[in-house]
N, C-alpha and C positions, 0 to 999 in steps of 0.2 A: 593464462588461458588463451588459446588460439581462437581466431574467428570461427573455424570449423567446429571446435569443441563447444564454443558458446552457442552456435546454431543448433547443435545436437542437444545441448542442455535445455534450450528454450522449447524445442520440439517435444521433448520427453523429459521433463524436469527430474533431476536426481533428488533424493531426499536431502534435507538439510543436514542430517547426521552424516551421510556419505560425503557431502561437501565439506563439512567440518573436519572429518577424518583426513580428507585430501589436503586441506589447507591449514591444518592445525599448527604448522610451523611457520606460517606466513607472518612475518613481522613488518611487512611493507605498508600495511594499512589498506591494501587493495581489497582484502577480504575482511568483512566485518559482520558481527552477529548482534542483532538487536536484543536487549534485555527481555526476559520472559514475563512481560507484563501485559501482553496482548491476548485477547479472547477472540475466537472465531465466531463470526455472525453470518457469513454468506453461505450460499449453497455449495460452493467449492471450497474444500479445506486444503487443497494443494494447488498452488498457482505460481506462475513465474512469468517474468517479462521485463522489458526495458522500463526504466523509471522515468516518470514525469513527476515534478514536484509542485506543490503549492503551499504557501505559508499564509495562514489566516488565523484570526482570533475571534471565535464565537460568531463568525459570519461566513456562510458557505456560498456566497455569490460566485466565486471563482471555481469552487469545487463543482457546483451544479453546471456551470458553463462548460467545464472540461469534460465531465462525464456525459453530457448530452451531445458531445462531439465524437468523432471516430476514435475508437480505442486502439485499434490495430494490434491487439494482444499486449498492450502495455499495462503497467501497474502505476496507479496514482498514489503517491506518498504525500499525505496531508500533515503538515506541521500545524496542529491546532493548539500548540503550547501546552499540551496535556490538560487542557481545561475539562473539568467535569461538570460544567454548568450548562452547556448547550450541546445539542446533537448536531453534528456537521453533515450526517447522511441519514436519510430515511428511506422508506419503501419506494417512493417514486423515483428518487435519484438512483437507487440501486437497480431498479428495473431499467432505467435508461442506460446505466453502465453495462448491464448484461446485453441489452438490445444492440448497443453500439460497439460491442466487441472488446471491452476492457477485460483483461485477465483478472485484475484484482485492485483492491484499494486498502492501503494501510493508513489508519487514522490515529494519530497521536492526540486523541480526544474521544468524544462519544458519538454514538449512533442511536437511532430510535426505530420504531416499527420492527422489532426483533423478529416477529413471525414472518413478516414480508421479506426481510433480509435473508432469512433462511431458505426462502423459495427462489431467490434470485440466482441465476446461473452465472455467478461471479464470486471471486474470493473477496471477503471483507473481514478485516481484523481491526479491532479498536480496543481502547482501554475499558470501556463500560457502556452500558445503555443508560440513556437519560431521555425522558419524554419531552423536555422543553426544546422547541425548535430554535434556530438562530434568528437573529435580527439582521436583516440585510441592510448594511450601512455603507460598505465600501468593498471593492474588490481586493483580493489578496495578491500576493506576489507569486507569479508563475515562473517555473524553470529557474529557480534559485537554489543554491545549496542550502539544505535544512539540517538541523540537528534534531534527531528523533531519539528521545530518552538518552541523550549524551553521545549518540552515534551519528556521524556525518553521512548524509545521503545526498547524492548529486544527480542532477538530470543526466540521463544516459547510462547510469549505473544499471546493473541487472540484479533483480531481486527474486529470491525463491522463498516461498512460505509453505509450511505444512504443519501438521499437528505438533511437531517437535520444536518449531521456532521459525525465525526469519533471518535469512542471511542476505547480505548485499555484497556484490562484487563490482569492482571498477570496470568501466567499459574498456574494451580493447581497441 
């Protein structure tokens, strides 16, 4: 993928199906598809952008700090270790993400305040809803390679999500 085609993709994202058709023969690992285990919760069902990562477990300290800062059209990918015991994003954090210009958030874990998330003008996908909040004990690791449902996602990768799924492409 050339820098100009990537800029075009981010300005008007292609569908994940079209991207998969284009890259179906890619054996390099530069094009990856996340498993179909995520559910859409945010106001935007189609979003794309450069990836920022955070790795945390049942503590959203770093998630909150990042989403309260400038998003610049990026997508936050949260490695929550697929925990179904605590929600890593709720209505207030989603509102901050929308206000600060984040394109979306992919949570390998849970969210809460589902009605509020649906009103937020940002893409949010997660495994499930869980009303329990996190306990803030320690910050997570930011801008590290993470494994989401067995698929590696790295800072600077480009992510596209829509109703058909989520794809990740290596940065150019």
